[in-house]
N, C-alpha and C positions, 0 to 999 in steps of 0.2 A: 504494500500500500504506500503510495506516494504521500509524503507529508511536507507541506510547504513550510518553510522557516519564517516567512514574513509575518503570519499571525502570531507565532510564538515570540518573535522579536518585538512585535507591537505590544504584546501582553507584558513583556518585561519592561518595556519603555513606559507603559501606562502605570505599572506598579511603582516604578521609580519616581515618575513625575507626580503621581497622586500622593505618594508618601512625602515627597519634598514640599508639596503645596499644603498638605493637610496637617503636618506635624506641628506647625506653629499654633494654629487655633486650638488644637487638642491640648497641647502643653499649657497654653494660656488658660484654657477653661479648667484644667485640672488644678492649676495653681490658685485660681480664683475660688474654686469650690473648696479646696483644702483650707484656704485662708478664712473662709466663711462657714466652716462646717458646723459652727455652734448656733447658726441662725435657726429660728423656729419656722416651721412651715407657714406660709402665708404672709410673712413679713416682707416689707418692700425690698430689702436687700437681697433676700432669697429669690424673689421674682426677677430682679435685675440680673442676678448671676445665672439664671436659667436661660436668659436670652442668647447666650453664646452657643447654645445647642443648635440654633438654626444654621449657623455657619458650618458646623460639622455635618448637619443634615444635607446642606447644599453640596458640600464636598463629596459626601458619600453618593448622592444622587448623580453627580457628574461622573464620578468614577464608575458607578454601575452602568450609566448610559454608554460610556465609551467601551466598557467591557462587553456589553451586549453586542455592539457593532463588531468588535474583534471576534467574539464567539460565533456570531452569524457568518462572518467572513471565513473563519476557520472551517465551519461545517459545510458551507456551500461553495467556498472557493471563489466567490464573486463579491469583490469589495464594493463596486458601484451598486449592486443590488442590496447589499447589507446596509449601505448608507440610505438608499431609498426607503427601505423597510423601517429604518430608525425614526422616521418623521412622526409616526404615530406614538412611539415611545417618548419622543421629545415633547410632544404635545401634552401627554399625560404627566410627565415630570414637571413641565412648566405650570400646570394647574396645581400640582402638589406644592411646588415652590411658592406660588402665589398665596396659597392657603397658609403655608408656614410663615411667609413674610407678613401677612395680616395679623397673625397671632403673636408675632415677636415684638 
């Protein structure tokens, strides 16, 4: 069975890029959460500290979106078709992002 290296290399590049982009917001959120761990649920400070989760959710959604394109490309071997099929997933993700943005 012939296995193309392009999707595998794209997967490694996506993993490296998503880690490089996402590590700063995750570390910041962890530090803020640890600094405020004694806050009671419902307090204003606790609600403000939760708002950082939207950045992580957006990062995860973007990583998932590009991973689905790479996975589709790997299975079908057709990059342009995988990109065409990704438009529906992008629309769904944008609706989720808009809902997260309204609640943040």
